[in-house]
Each structure stands twice: as C-alpha cells, then as structure tokens.
N, C-alpha and C positions, 0 to 999 in steps of 0.2 A: 504494500500499499503506499502510496505517495506521501511525504511528510506533509504537514500543514505548512502554509506558506504565511509570509508577512512581509509587506512592503514598507520599506524605509524611505520616505521622503525628506529630503534635506536640499538646503541651499549651502553652498560652501563658506558663505558670510554669516551663517547662524552661528552665534555663541554656543548654544547648548547642543547643537548637533556635533560639536567636537567631542564631547565625553561620550556621547552616544555612539559616535562612529568607531571609538575606540574600544568599546565595551559590548557591543551588540553581537559580534561573532561568537565569542565563547559562551555566551548566555543563551543564544539561539541554539548552538550545537548541544549544549546540555538539556535544553528543552526538547530537542528534535524538531526544531522548527527551521524551515527553508527561508532565508532572509534574502531580498532582491533589493539592492541599492538603486534608488530612484532620485537621481539629481534633477531639480528644477529650479525656476527663478522667482524668488519672493517678491521682486520688484513690481511686476505687473499686477500681482495680487494686492500689494500695500496700496499700488495706485488706484485700484478700483475700490479701495476703501478711503480714498482720499488722502492717503499719506505719501509724502515725496522722500521719506527716508525711513530708517527703522523707528518702531515706536519707542526704543531704548533712547533714542536722541530726542524724540519728539517730547518725551515725559521724563525730565531730568531725575526725578527721584526714583522712577522705574529703573533707569539706567544705571544709578548708582548701586541699587540693590542688586540687579544682575551681575554687575562686575564682581562685586564681593560674594555672591552667591556663587558664581563660576569659580572663583578661588577657592573657596571651600570644598566645592565638588571635585575639582581637580586635585586638590591636596588629599582628600579622601581616597582617590583613585592612584594616587602617586602618579600623576600626569603633570607635566611642566606646564607652565602657563605664562604667556606674555600677551598683554593688550594689544591687538593690531592696530596699527596707525596707517592710513586712516580707517575709521570704523563708520559704517560696514565697508568692507573691501568689494572691489567690484569682481564679482564671481562669473562672469559671463565665460571667459576663456576656459576656466577650469570645468565649468558645466558642459562646454561644448567638447572638452576633450574627453571627459567621462561618457557623453553621450556617444561620441566617435568610437569608444573603446567596445560599446555593445555589451556582448557577453564574454569578451577577451578574459583569459585567466587573471590579467593583472589589473582589470578595472577596479576591483574593491581595494586592492592594495593602492592603488593610485589615489583613490579617494581619501583613505586614510592619511597617506602621505601629503596631500595638500592640506588636510586640516591640521597635520603636525607641522608643516612648513609656517601656516599662519598662526597658529595658537601656541605652538611650544617655542618656535624659532623666530617669530616676528618677522617673517619674511612675506613680501608683497605678491600675492597669488595671481594679480593681474598682469604681471610681467612675464613674457614668453620665456626668458631666462630662468626664471623659477620653475615654471611648468616644463621645460625642455630638460632641466636638471634632474627633476622628478622622473620623467619618462626614462631618462638614460639610466639611472639608478635602477629603474625596474627592467632594463633590457628590452625596452621598446624602441622602436624606431621613431624617434622624437620627430624628425622632419617630416615624416610621412604623416604621423598622427597629428601634428600641428597643422599640416596642410589640409589634411581631412576635416579638421575641425571647423575650417573656413568654408567648407563647401555647403551648397545650399540644402543637401539633403541632410546634413548635421543639424544646420540651423533650424531647419523645418522640423526634426525630430524633437529638439529641445523645446520648441515653440509648442509643439503637440503634447510634450509632457506636462508643459506648464499649465496649458489649457486644461488637462486631465486633472490635474491638481485642483484648479478652480472647480471643475465639476464635481469632483468628490468632496467640496466645499473645506478644503485645506486653506487654512489662514495663517499658519505657522510653520516653523520648524524647529524641532524634528517633528515629524508626523508618522504615524504607523497605520496602515490599513489592512485589515484581515480579509481573507478570502470572501467572508460574507458581508464586507462593506462596513464594518465597524471602525470608526475613526477614534484614535487617541493622539493627544497632542503633548509634547515635552519629555525631555529626557528623564523625569520621574515617573513617566508613565510607561516606560518600556516594558518592565516587569509584567504589568498588568497587560499589555498588549500582547506579549508572547503567551501568557497563559489563556487569553481569550483565542488566540489563534489555535492553540493546542486543543483547545476544547471544542471549538467550532470546526476544526479541521477534520 
C-alpha cells in the first residue's frame, strides 16, 4: 500500500519555513508519510490581500516577536540563525530553480541548502552566484539548471503552483496540505499535519 502523502508548501523567503525544511524529512520518515516539497511565491498572495510586503514588516510588533521566536526555535533545534538582510529576500530565482529541478533527486537537498544559505549563513539567495554555488555543491549542472530556470516553461510552472496555492486557500508559509485537502499552517503545526496525513491516508 502506498504511503500517505503530505504537500509541504513554502516560499524561500519565509522565516518559519526554514526550521520546517530542516526537520520535516526525518519526522515524515518516522511517521511513514511521503512528503512533496512545493515551492511557490507568497508575493502574489500577499498582494491579493492588499499587502506590499511581509506582514512582519507591516506590523512591527508582530515582526519583533517573530524574530525572537525564530531565535528560540532555532536554538531548540540546534540550528544556526542569522537574520537575512534585506528581509524579505527576493525568492524568485530560487523558486524557479527548485521548479526546474522537478523530481530530480537533488531538488529537496537544494531547497534545504537555499534555506541554510539564507538563514544560517546570511547569504543573498537572489544572487545567481549563491544559487550557482549551491547547485555546484550538489553536483548539478549549474549553467544548464540556471538557464532552464529562465525558460517560459519553468516560469509558467511556478505561476501555476502559486495559483494552485491560492486555490487551496494557502495564505502563508509553511503550509501543509493532506491528500484529503486538510490545510495546516505554520511550523508549529507540522506534527499535527503529519498525524492527519497518516490517519487520512
């Protein structure tokens, strides 16, 4: 029998998606749940809500709490953390590369490496040099992948994924969607999402 599935929706600029990306695989493996990494862009979703930037920038009190909360979460997980500058980072290039990867074996490793570069090392993920170096470390053909990421096919694929996120009523990241359509939002809902996926799968 096939394993129950859980879709992990994230934007590379999302702060709370960083700890989720780093811990979801071992938790899912222990739960017997198959996880699919689904990169999308929060920008169009925020724009539809009338926001021109992250709500953590729009509401300073919320932002201050988020940064301290993320420091605590990362400390508990023994994850290094550096606040990215600027915030939010432009995640378009990274999302296109992840989309171009499709079901390649290195796609999930790439996603984690991007989060690590941004939130652990303080690197700019909107710079081709950063993304190219990550691809090279993964033994992927950086030139070919970066070229594919600029293709109309990949651009349309990412637009379609973002539209699908909107159709699913996703409004933030990380979000998790089970096979029966149940939506969970937030790093702190990962365990609940895995349990629901297992029960409903």
